[in-house]
C-alpha positions as CSV (number, residue, x, y, z in Angstrom):
1,M,27.1,140.0,4.1
2,Q,26.1,137.8,1.4
3,I,26.1,138.9,-2.7
4,D,22.6,137.4,-3.8
5,R,23.2,135.8,-7.4
6,T,20.1,135.9,-8.4
7,D,19.8,139.4,-9.2
8,E,20.2,140.2,-13.0
9,Q,22.4,142.7,-12.9
10,D,25.1,141.0,-10.4
11,R,24.6,137.9,-12.4
12,G,26.5,139.6,-15.0
13,V,28.7,140.8,-12.9
14,Y,29.4,137.1,-11.5
15,L,29.7,135.9,-15.2
16,Q,32.7,138.2,-16.0
17,M,34.2,137.6,-12.8
18,R,34.3,133.9,-13.8
19,R,35.4,134.5,-16.9
20,K,38.6,136.4,-15.5
21,F,39.4,133.7,-13.4
22,R,39.6,131.4,-16.6
23,L,42.1,133.9,-18.5
24,A,45.1,132.0,-19.4
25,N,47.2,135.2,-18.4
26,T,47.8,134.3,-14.9
27,K,48.9,138.2,-14.5
28,H,45.2,139.1,-15.4
29,S,43.7,136.8,-13.5
30,V,45.6,137.9,-10.2
31,A,45.0,141.6,-10.9
32,A,41.7,140.7,-10.9
33,S,41.2,139.1,-7.9
34,L,43.4,141.2,-5.9
35,S,41.1,144.3,-7.5
36,L,37.9,142.8,-6.2
37,L,39.8,141.9,-2.8
38,L,40.6,145.7,-2.4
39,C,37.1,146.8,-2.8
40,G,35.7,144.4,-0.2
41,V,33.9,142.0,-2.8
42,A,34.0,138.1,-1.5
43,L,35.1,135.9,-4.6
44,P,32.8,133.4,-5.6
45,A,35.4,130.2,-4.8
46,F,35.9,130.5,-8.6
47,A,32.1,129.6,-9.5
48,Q,32.1,126.7,-7.2
49,V,28.1,126.3,-7.4
50,V,26.6,127.5,-10.4
51,P,22.6,126.8,-10.9
52,D,21.7,126.0,-14.3
53,G,17.9,127.5,-13.9
54,G,16.2,124.6,-13.9
55,S,15.2,124.9,-10.8
56,N,14.7,127.7,-8.2
57,T,17.8,127.4,-6.7
58,R,20.1,129.9,-6.5
59,T,23.2,130.9,-4.5
60,S,25.1,133.7,-2.5
61,T,28.7,134.1,-0.9
62,D,29.5,134.7,2.7
63,V,32.0,137.9,3.1
64,A,33.0,136.9,6.1
65,T,34.1,133.3,5.1
66,G,33.8,132.8,1.3
67,A,31.9,130.2,1.5
68,T,29.3,129.3,-0.8
69,T,25.2,129.0,0.7
70,V,23.2,127.5,-1.8
71,H,19.5,128.4,-1.3
72,I,18.3,125.1,-2.3
73,A,14.9,124.9,-3.9
74,D,11.4,124.0,-2.2
75,P,10.2,120.4,-3.0
76,V,8.0,119.9,-6.2
77,G,6.2,116.9,-7.3
78,S,3.9,114.6,-5.2
79,P,1.7,116.7,-2.9
80,G,4.0,116.3,0.3
81,S,7.3,115.6,-1.3
82,T,10.1,115.9,0.8
83,I,13.0,116.1,-2.0
84,S,14.4,119.4,-2.8
85,H,15.7,118.8,-6.4
86,N,18.3,121.2,-7.3
87,T,20.4,121.1,-11.0
88,Y,23.7,122.8,-11.7
89,T,25.9,123.5,-14.4
90,E,28.8,123.3,-11.9
91,F,28.9,122.1,-8.7
92,S,32.1,121.7,-6.5
93,V,33.2,122.6,-2.9
94,S,36.8,124.4,-2.4
95,P,38.4,124.7,1.0
96,L,35.9,127.6,1.8
97,G,33.5,125.6,2.0
98,V,29.1,125.4,0.7
99,N,26.3,125.5,2.9
100,L,23.1,124.0,2.0
101,D,20.4,126.3,3.5
102,N,17.6,124.1,4.7
103,S,16.5,126.7,7.6
104,T,13.2,127.6,5.2
105,V,12.4,124.2,2.9
106,H,13.2,121.5,5.8
107,A,13.5,119.0,3.0
108,R,14.7,115.3,3.9
109,T,16.6,114.8,1.0
110,I,18.7,117.5,-1.0
111,L,19.6,116.0,-4.4
112,N,22.3,117.9,-6.0
113,E,22.2,117.4,-9.9
114,V,25.0,118.3,-12.2
115,T,23.5,118.8,-15.8
116,S,26.5,119.9,-18.0
117,S,29.7,117.8,-18.7
118,R,32.2,119.1,-15.8
119,I,33.1,117.2,-12.9
120,S,32.4,117.4,-9.6
121,D,35.8,118.4,-7.0
122,L,35.0,118.2,-3.5
123,N,38.0,119.6,-1.8
124,G,36.1,120.8,1.5
125,P,33.3,120.9,4.0
126,L,29.6,121.3,3.1
127,R,27.5,121.7,5.7
128,V,23.5,121.5,5.9
129,V,22.3,124.4,7.4
130,G,18.7,124.3,9.5
131,D,17.3,120.6,9.5
132,A,20.2,117.7,8.7
133,A,19.0,116.2,5.7
134,H,20.2,113.4,3.0
135,V,22.7,115.0,0.5
136,I,22.9,113.3,-3.0
137,I,25.4,114.5,-5.2
138,A,25.1,112.8,-9.0
139,N,27.3,113.8,-11.8
140,P,27.7,111.5,-14.4
141,N,30.8,113.3,-15.5
142,G,32.7,111.9,-12.4
143,I,33.5,113.2,-8.8
144,S,36.8,114.1,-7.6
145,V,37.3,114.3,-3.4
146,N,40.1,115.7,-2.1
147,G,40.0,116.8,1.6
148,A,36.1,117.0,1.9
149,S,33.8,116.6,5.0
150,F,29.9,116.4,5.7
151,H,28.5,117.9,8.5
152,N,24.8,117.9,9.3
153,T,23.6,115.0,7.3
154,G,22.2,111.8,7.5
155,G,23.2,109.7,4.3
156,V,25.6,110.7,1.7
157,V,25.7,109.6,-1.7
158,L,28.3,110.4,-4.4
159,S,26.9,109.0,-7.6
160,T,28.1,109.5,-11.4
161,G,24.8,108.0,-12.6
162,E,21.8,109.5,-13.5
163,A,19.1,111.4,-11.4
164,S,15.2,110.8,-11.5
165,I,12.5,111.3,-9.3
166,E,10.2,108.7,-9.4
167,S,6.7,108.3,-7.8
168,F,5.1,105.8,-6.3
169,K,1.5,104.8,-4.9
170,V,1.2,104.4,-0.8
171,T,-2.1,104.5,0.0
172,P,-5.1,105.0,-2.9
173,T,-4.8,109.0,-2.5
174,S,-1.1,109.7,-1.4
175,Y,1.9,109.1,-3.0
176,Q,6.0,109.4,-2.7
177,D,8.6,110.6,-4.3
178,N,11.9,108.9,-4.1
179,V,15.0,110.0,-5.9
180,L,16.7,107.0,-8.5
181,L,19.9,106.8,-9.2
182,K,21.1,104.7,-12.4
183,T,24.5,103.9,-12.4
184,K,26.6,102.9,-15.3
185,D,30.1,104.4,-16.0
186,G,32.2,107.6,-14.7
187,T,34.8,107.6,-11.9
188,I,34.4,108.7,-8.1
189,N,38.7,109.4,-7.5
190,V,39.3,110.0,-3.8
191,G,42.8,111.6,-3.2
192,P,45.2,111.8,-0.2
193,G,43.1,114.7,1.5
194,G,40.6,111.7,1.9
195,L,36.6,112.0,3.0
196,S,35.3,112.6,6.7
197,G,32.1,113.0,8.8
198,A,29.7,111.8,10.7
199,M,27.1,110.4,8.2
200,S,24.7,107.5,8.9
201,T,25.8,106.1,5.6
202,L,28.2,107.1,2.6
203,H,27.5,105.8,-0.2
204,M,29.8,105.8,-3.2
205,L,28.2,104.7,-7.0
206,A,30.4,104.8,-10.1
207,G,31.7,102.6,-12.7
208,R,35.2,102.9,-11.2
209,I,36.0,103.7,-7.8
210,R,39.4,104.8,-6.2
211,I,40.3,105.7,-2.5
212,D,43.6,106.8,-2.7
213,G,43.4,108.7,1.2
214,P,41.3,108.6,4.4
215,V,37.6,108.0,4.1
216,E,35.7,107.6,7.7
217,N,32.1,107.6,8.7
218,S,32.5,108.4,12.3
219,S,28.8,108.1,12.8
220,P,28.6,106.8,16.5
221,Q,24.9,105.1,15.1
222,L,25.1,101.0,15.3
223,R,24.3,100.7,12.0
224,S,26.2,103.6,10.3
225,S,28.6,102.8,7.3
226,I,30.3,103.0,4.1
227,E,29.4,101.5,1.1
228,L,31.0,101.1,-2.5
229,T,29.5,100.0,-5.8
230,A,31.2,100.1,-8.8
231,G,29.3,99.0,-12.2
232,G,25.7,99.1,-13.3
233,S,23.4,99.6,-10.5
234,S,19.8,100.8,-9.8
235,V,19.4,102.3,-6.5
236,E,16.0,103.9,-5.1
237,Y,16.3,105.9,-2.4
238,D,13.2,105.8,0.4
239,S,12.6,109.8,1.1
240,A,10.2,108.6,4.1
241,I,13.3,107.5,6.2
242,M,14.6,110.1,8.6
243,P,17.9,111.8,8.2
244,N,18.9,111.1,11.8
245,S,17.3,107.2,11.2
246,D,20.0,104.2,12.2
247,L,17.7,102.3,9.5
248,E,20.1,99.9,7.4
249,N,17.6,99.9,4.1
250,W,17.8,103.5,2.8
251,G,18.6,102.7,-0.5
252,R,17.5,99.5,-2.5
253,R,20.0,98.3,-4.7
254,K,19.3,96.6,-8.0
255,D,22.6,95.3,-10.0
256,E,22.8,95.7,-13.5
257,G,26.3,95.2,-13.9
258,S,27.5,93.8,-17.4
259,N,30.7,92.4,-18.6
260,D,33.9,93.7,-17.2
261,N,36.9,91.8,-16.5
262,S,39.0,94.9,-15.0
263,V,39.5,96.2,-11.8
264,A,36.1,98.2,-10.5
265,I,37.7,99.1,-7.1
266,E,41.0,100.3,-6.1
267,I,42.1,101.0,-2.6
268,T,45.6,101.8,-2.7
269,S,48.0,101.3,0.1
270,R,47.4,105.4,1.1
271,G,43.1,104.8,1.0
272,T,41.7,103.7,4.8
273,L,38.4,103.0,5.0
274,K,37.1,103.1,8.3
275,A,33.4,103.4,9.7
276,N,30.8,101.2,11.5
277,T,30.1,98.7,8.7
278,V,32.3,98.6,5.9
279,R,30.7,97.2,2.1
280,I,32.5,96.5,-1.0
281,R,30.8,95.5,-4.3
282,A,31.8,95.1,-7.7
283,T,28.3,94.4,-9.6
284,S,30.1,93.6,-13.4
285,N,30.6,90.1,-14.3
286,G,34.2,89.4,-13.7
287,A,35.1,92.9,-12.3
288,G,37.7,93.0,-9.7
289,V,38.5,94.8,-6.1
290,S,42.4,95.4,-5.3
291,H,42.7,96.5,-1.3
292,A,46.0,97.6,-0.4
293,G,44.8,100.0,2.1
294,N,43.5,99.4,6.0
295,G,39.7,98.8,6.2
296,L,38.5,98.7,9.2
297,A,34.4,98.1,10.4
298,T,34.9,99.2,14.0
299,L,31.6,97.5,15.4
300,G,30.1,95.6,12.4
301,D,31.3,93.6,9.4
302,F,33.7,94.2,6.6
303,V,32.1,92.6,2.9
304,I,33.3,92.7,-0.4
305,D,31.8,90.9,-3.1
306,A,33.2,90.9,-6.9
307,S,32.8,88.2,-9.2
308,G,36.1,88.5,-10.5
309,K,39.4,88.5,-8.9
310,V,40.0,90.1,-5.3
311,T,43.6,91.1,-4.2
312,T,44.8,92.4,-0.9
313,S,48.0,93.2,0.5
314,G,46.8,95.7,3.6
315,S,44.9,94.7,6.6
316,I,41.5,94.2,6.7
317,E,39.7,93.9,10.5
318,A,36.2,93.8,11.7
319,K,34.8,93.9,15.4
320,D,32.3,91.5,13.4
321,N,32.7,89.2,10.7
322,V,34.7,89.5,7.6
323,H,33.0,88.5,4.2
324,V,34.8,88.4,1.0
325,K,32.9,86.5,-1.8
326,A,34.9,86.3,-5.1
327,G,35.9,84.7,-8.4
328,S,39.2,84.2,-7.3
329,I,41.3,85.5,-4.0
330,E,44.6,86.4,-3.3
331,A,45.8,87.8,-0.4
332,R,49.4,88.8,0.0
333,S,52.1,90.4,2.6
334,L,54.7,92.3,1.0
335,A,58.5,92.1,1.7
336,G,59.4,94.4,4.2
337,Q,56.1,95.9,5.4
338,P,54.2,94.9,8.2
339,Q,52.5,91.4,8.0
340,S,48.9,91.7,6.1
341,R,46.0,90.7,8.5
342,I,42.4,89.7,7.7
343,E,40.9,89.6,10.9
344,A,37.0,88.9,12.3
345,I,37.4,89.8,15.8
346,N,34.4,88.8,17.2
347,G,32.9,86.8,14.3
348,A,33.2,84.7,11.3
349,L,36.1,84.7,8.7
350,T,34.4,83.9,5.2
351,L,36.3,83.2,2.2
352,L,34.5,82.4,-1.1
353,A,35.7,82.1,-4.3
354,G,33.2,81.0,-6.8
355,T,35.6,79.5,-10.0
356,G,39.3,80.2,-9.1
357,D,41.7,79.8,-6.1
358,I,41.8,81.4,-2.9
359,T,45.3,82.1,-2.1
360,N,47.4,83.4,1.3
361,T,51.2,84.4,0.3
362,G,52.2,85.4,4.1
363,V,49.1,86.5,5.7
364,L,47.0,86.0,8.9
365,M,43.3,85.2,8.5
366,S,41.4,84.6,11.3
367,G,37.9,84.2,12.7
368,K,36.7,84.0,16.4
369,S,33.9,81.9,15.8
370,Q,34.6,80.2,12.7
371,A,37.2,80.2,9.5
372,F,35.7,78.9,6.8
373,V,37.3,78.5,3.4
374,K,35.8,77.2,0.2
375,A,37.4,77.5,-3.4
376,A,36.3,76.3,-6.7
377,G,39.7,76.0,-7.4
378,D,43.0,75.9,-5.2
379,V,43.4,76.4,-1.6
380,K,47.0,77.8,-1.7
381,L,49.0,79.1,1.7
382,L,52.4,80.1,1.1
383,T,55.0,81.7,3.8
384,E,57.7,83.2,2.0
385,N,60.1,84.7,5.4
386,T,59.8,83.8,8.7
387,D,58.3,86.7,9.6
388,Q,55.3,86.6,7.4
389,L,53.7,83.3,8.3
390,A,51.0,82.4,6.1
391,I,48.0,81.6,8.7
392,V,44.1,80.7,8.5
393,F,42.8,80.5,12.2
394,G,39.8,79.6,14.2
395,S,40.7,81.2,17.2
396,E,37.9,79.5,19.1
397,G,35.2,77.9,17.1
398,R,36.4,75.7,14.2
399,L,38.7,75.9,10.9
400,D,36.9,74.4,7.5
401,V,39.0,74.7,4.2
402,Q,37.6,73.0,1.2
403,A,38.4,72.9,-2.4
404,E,37.5,71.4,-5.6
405,G,41.0,71.4,-6.6
406,S,43.9,70.8,-4.2
407,V,44.5,72.3,-0.6
408,I,48.4,73.2,-0.5
409,N,49.5,74.6,2.6
410,N,53.4,75.2,1.9
411,T,55.1,76.2,4.9
412,G,52.0,77.5,6.3
413,R,49.3,76.8,9.3
414,L,45.7,75.9,9.2
415,L,44.9,75.9,13.0
416,S,42.5,76.2,15.5
417,N,41.3,75.9,18.8
418,S,38.3,73.4,17.8
419,E,38.1,71.3,15.0
420,T,40.0,71.5,11.6
421,T,38.1,70.1,8.5
422,I,40.5,69.8,5.2
423,D,38.3,68.6,2.2
424,A,40.0,68.7,-1.3
425,G,38.9,67.1,-4.4
426,K,42.4,66.8,-5.6
427,D,45.7,66.6,-3.5
428,V,46.1,67.8,0.2
429,L,50.1,68.9,0.9
430,N,51.4,69.6,3.9
431,I,54.8,70.4,2.9
432,A,57.7,72.4,3.5
433,D,60.8,72.8,0.8
434,I,64.1,71.3,0.7
435,L,65.9,73.5,-1.5
436,N,69.4,72.4,-3.6
437,G,69.6,68.5,-2.5
438,E,70.4,65.7,-4.5
439,G,71.3,62.9,-1.4
440,V,74.1,60.9,-3.5
441,W,77.1,59.6,-1.9
442,H,80.5,61.7,-3.1
443,H,83.3,59.4,-2.9
444,Q,87.5,60.5,-3.8
445,K,90.4,59.3,-2.7
446,D,93.8,60.8,-3.6
447,D,97.4,59.2,-3.5
448,G,100.1,62.1,-2.2
449,K,103.8,61.5,-2.6
450,R,105.8,58.1,-1.3
451,L,106.9,58.5,2.2
452,W,110.8,57.8,2.9
453,Y,110.3,55.8,6.1
454,T,108.1,53.3,4.4
455,L,110.7,53.0,2.4
456,W,109.0,54.6,-0.2
457,R,106.8,51.9,-0.4
458,S,103.5,53.5,0.9
459,R,102.4,56.9,-0.2
460,E,100.5,59.9,1.5
461,T,96.5,59.4,1.3
462,T,93.7,61.4,1.3
463,E,90.0,60.2,1.5
464,T,87.3,62.9,1.2
465,I,83.7,61.5,1.7
466,S,80.5,64.0,1.3
467,I,76.8,64.1,0.7
468,N,74.0,66.9,0.6
469,Y,70.3,66.4,1.4
470,G,69.9,70.4,0.7
471,Q,68.6,73.2,3.0
472,P,65.2,74.0,4.3
473,R,63.9,77.0,2.4
474,L,62.8,78.4,5.5
475,P,65.0,76.7,8.5
476,G,63.0,75.8,11.3
477,R,59.8,75.8,10.2
478,Q,57.0,73.4,9.2
479,A,53.9,73.5,7.8
480,Y,51.3,72.6,10.4
481,I,47.6,71.5,10.2
482,I,46.3,71.7,14.0
483,G,43.0,71.4,15.9
484,S,41.3,69.8,19.2
485,S,40.7,66.9,16.5
486,V,41.7,66.9,12.7
487,S,39.6,65.6,9.6
488,V,41.7,65.5,6.1
489,K,39.7,64.3,3.0
490,A,41.6,64.5,-0.3
491,G,40.1,62.6,-3.9
492,D,43.6,62.2,-4.8
493,N,46.8,62.4,-2.7
494,I,47.7,63.3,1.0
495,V,51.0,64.4,1.7
496,N,52.6,65.3,4.7
497,R,56.5,66.1,4.3
498,G,58.8,67.7,6.8
499,S,55.6,68.6,8.3
500,S,52.9,68.3,11.1
501,I,49.6,66.8,11.8
502,N,48.3,67.6,15.4
503,A,45.4,66.6,17.2
504,D,45.7,68.5,20.3
505,S,42.7,66.6,22.6
506,G,41.1,64.5,20.0
507,S,41.7,61.9,17.2
508,V,42.9,62.7,13.7
509,Y,41.8,61.2,10.4
510,I,42.8,61.3,7.2
511,E,41.5,59.7,3.7
512,G,42.7,59.4,0.5
513,S,43.6,57.9,-2.7
514,S,47.3,57.4,-1.1
515,I,48.6,59.2,2.3
516,L,52.6,59.9,2.6
517,N,54.1,60.7,6.0
518,E,57.6,61.8,5.3
519,G,60.3,63.8,7.7
520,G,62.3,66.2,5.8
521,L,65.8,65.2,5.8
522,S,68.1,68.1,5.1
523,G,71.6,69.0,5.9
524,S,75.1,67.8,4.7
525,L,78.1,65.6,5.8
526,Q,81.9,66.5,4.7
527,F,84.6,63.8,6.2
528,V,87.9,63.9,5.4
529,N,90.7,60.9,6.3
530,R,94.7,61.8,5.6
531,C,97.1,58.9,6.4
532,R,100.3,58.9,6.8
533,L,102.1,57.4,10.0
534,T,99.0,57.4,11.3
535,C,95.6,58.5,10.3
536,I,93.8,62.0,10.8
537,G,90.2,62.2,10.6
538,Y,88.1,65.1,10.7
539,G,84.6,66.5,9.7
540,S,81.4,67.9,10.3
541,S,77.7,67.2,9.8
542,T,74.5,69.2,9.7
543,T,72.3,66.4,8.7
544,N,68.7,66.3,10.1
545,V,65.0,64.8,9.9
546,S,62.3,67.1,10.5
547,G,58.6,67.1,10.7
548,G,56.7,64.1,9.0
549,A,54.7,63.6,12.7
550,I,51.1,62.5,12.7
551,N,50.4,62.6,16.5
552,A,46.7,62.6,18.4
553,N,45.6,62.7,22.0
554,G,43.1,60.3,20.9
555,N,42.9,57.9,18.1
556,I,45.0,57.9,14.5
557,E,42.7,56.7,11.5
558,L,44.0,56.3,8.0
559,R,42.3,55.2,4.6
560,A,43.4,54.8,1.6
561,S,42.2,53.4,-1.7
562,S,45.8,52.2,-2.6
563,S,49.0,52.7,-0.1
564,I,50.0,54.2,3.0
565,L,53.6,55.3,2.9
566,N,55.3,56.7,6.1
567,R,59.2,57.5,5.5
568,Y,61.1,58.6,8.4
569,G,58.0,59.8,10.1
570,Q,56.8,58.8,13.2
571,I,52.9,58.2,13.8
572,V,52.1,58.9,17.3
573,S,48.5,58.1,18.9
574,Y,47.9,58.4,22.4
575,G,44.5,56.3,21.7
576,S,44.5,53.6,19.3
577,I,46.3,53.2,15.4
578,N,43.6,51.9,12.4
579,A,45.3,52.2,9.1
580,S,43.2,50.4,5.8
581,A,44.8,50.1,2.6
582,P,45.7,47.8,-0.3
583,S,49.8,48.7,0.7
584,V,51.2,49.3,4.0
585,V,54.8,50.3,4.3
586,L,57.2,51.4,6.9
587,E,60.4,52.9,6.1
588,G,63.1,54.4,8.2
589,G,66.1,56.1,7.2
590,S,69.5,55.7,7.4
591,I,71.1,58.9,8.5
592,P,74.5,59.5,8.9
593,T,76.3,62.1,10.8
594,V,80.4,62.5,11.7
595,V,81.5,61.6,15.0
596,Q,85.1,63.5,15.7
597,R,87.5,61.8,18.9
598,P,90.1,64.2,19.9
599,T,93.7,62.9,19.7
600,G,94.8,61.0,22.9
601,L,97.6,58.5,23.9
602,Y,95.1,55.5,22.2
603,N,97.0,57.0,18.6
604,F,100.5,58.7,20.8
605,W,98.4,62.4,20.0
606,G,99.0,61.8,16.2
607,G,95.8,63.9,15.6
608,S,92.2,63.7,16.1
609,T,90.3,60.8,14.5
610,A,86.9,61.1,13.0
611,W,84.3,58.6,11.1
612,I,81.0,58.4,10.3
613,G,78.2,56.8,11.9
614,T,74.7,56.3,10.8
615,G,71.5,55.3,12.5
616,D,67.8,54.6,11.5
617,Q,65.3,57.4,12.6
618,G,61.4,57.3,11.4
619,G,58.9,54.5,10.2
620,V,57.4,54.4,13.4
621,F,53.9,53.3,14.3
622,E,53.5,54.0,17.7
623,A,50.5,53.8,20.3
624,P,52.0,54.0,23.7
625,Q,48.3,53.8,25.6
626,G,46.6,51.7,22.9
627,S,46.6,49.5,20.2
628,I,47.9,49.1,16.3
629,T,45.5,47.3,14.1
630,I,46.5,47.1,10.1
631,N,44.4,45.7,7.4
632,A,46.3,45.5,4.2
633,F,45.8,43.3,1.4
634,R,49.3,42.0,1.6
635,P,51.6,42.1,4.2
636,V,52.6,45.2,5.8
637,Q,56.4,45.9,5.0
638,V,58.8,47.2,7.6
639,T,62.0,48.5,6.9
640,A,64.4,49.9,9.6
641,G,60.9,50.9,11.1
642,T,59.0,50.2,13.9
643,L,55.6,49.1,15.1
644,R,54.8,49.6,19.3
645,A,51.8,49.6,20.8
646,R,50.8,48.7,24.5
647,D,48.0,46.5,23.7
648,G,49.4,44.8,20.8
649,V,50.0,45.2,16.9
650,F,47.3,43.2,14.8
651,A,48.2,43.0,11.0
652,P,45.7,39.7,9.6
653,S,47.7,40.1,6.5
654,G,51.4,39.6,8.4
655,I,54.4,41.5,8.9
656,E,57.6,41.3,6.2
657,T,60.6,42.9,7.8
658,F,63.0,43.4,5.5
659,K,65.6,45.4,7.4
660,E,65.4,45.7,11.9
661,T,66.1,49.2,13.3
662,A,69.6,49.2,14.0
663,G,71.6,51.2,16.2
664,E,74.6,53.5,15.4
665,E,76.7,51.7,12.5
666,Y,79.8,53.3,11.3
667,P,80.3,52.3,7.4
668,F,83.5,54.8,6.9
669,G,86.2,56.0,8.8
670,L,87.3,53.1,11.6
671,D,89.4,51.2,8.8
672,S,93.1,53.1,9.1
673,I,95.1,53.2,5.8
674,G,97.9,54.4,7.4
675,L,100.9,52.5,8.6
676,F,99.6,51.3,11.9
677,P,96.1,50.0,11.2
678,G,94.8,50.1,14.7
679,M,95.5,53.4,15.9
680,V,92.3,54.7,14.7
681,G,90.5,54.2,17.6
682,R,86.5,54.3,18.3
């Protein structure tokens, strides 16, 4: 049984009921509701759908289910129009549901337009009864969604725009009516209950969009999608497209955004977007997108397009391509949370920042066919903890990183199983931080009491020596630039400090104003030598050199307009090394360590002995299967470094060796200050 509200008497009762539901006195409201239920009258779901009389739309309530049935208006306008245009003072969907009855009208598009100042609350199922149809809900006052679902629909549009019917000539004697939505302001807010359905496409058009729950389009159609558009827009929907069509261009959009630097689209940590294809667009100049949830394009692309800042702290995954275009892009993994990911499983990853930086803080970014990153500012990778490495990865295709500013890879990874190309207008920094290091020797000698067995002529002495080079911010981690072949170009300086650049099967090409390859010296040393009758020594050392490596299975070519400095580092090519710069310097490092010897016969078991040894490391050019050629304006300067090549070293300007690479030296601890100088041992 249904109660038809078109009868004037019943409509009066209905309006009285509606007023009762809105009484401030809850007691009277509940009493009225119970009375109606006891009389067997189905409640009208708090008057969720109220036609405004501007169309021949009428509603009724199903007694059995409590759902509201909307008997939609017949199409009007051009002959053959397939648009049912329905106007309301209120259009909402309660958990009991709303049915749009299309069984006799056979409309292709059902337009539901709110003409009052009330928002629409979509909290339950909306179903098209009869022939499937596109469903458009247009409410300039705003739309709230929390547990909505759509059934037997083609495309679904939620819009806070103004709706109109536009007619255009198809042939000299025929016309077609289309729905035009002009959106500027208003908000669509999706709550924790979310939105679901199998739709050919789901469009949300509003000034602002907030997704705080799951939004899923489960349609199996290849081109089914979710599309969010925030800001000014004008979209015309083609009424000739059938509801079950798998066509991509149902709505033709024209951007009409103004200037707006706020966040236009927000996907919270509870928000999810899942469809075969997902598109997010902020049309206003300077408007941004915040994506803290999970986005999944199960068959196609995931696209974000904005002129402002795009921030992500959730995960984005596409079966095909991921394309993010913005003014600036900031991707971050949150501490204590799983690592954020931006992944193009079978396609290309493309990140474009048209006015600012691209920043990756602990996020895995990958593309199978290609990874392409381009910024008008800097491209920055930062790893803050070992569980969340900042990575940009071309899993099968090439990795291409371009920045008009600098490329700064701080303990991150720029990786490809194909070619890796880095091109910066300013600096390229491939670095790992070492913190709180001073690298200064501290030496202290203390005299104790006089010793009686020396007739008080000698004193007990304690000598303390220490040095601290600092500790890696992330122990055991480096920054890496890796590819089958690697090309690094910079307008200014290139620094590889405590990190590695590797070409697994090809060559390395590096070109900049200056090139610094430097091993990362870290750790500390403590040494104590205490002397009485004999000397007892002890100490410990954690000093270490990490990174500062450039390796290639093929050739290595270094070109600098000012200088090449290899300090504590190793440059190794299994082809040949060619270096060209006005100044080329190889500098090894004298790395200290503590050598400990247990007590024994050599000192009559007087106690352990120790001394400080130093050995030169780094400053190496090596070509074990090729040659080394260095073209410099002045002689190559070698200080405790090494030039080694099977086929010879060629330096037309000559080589100046300031210090040969030495073996271990023992600057401290071997000269006893005890009573018996020889009892220290080696």
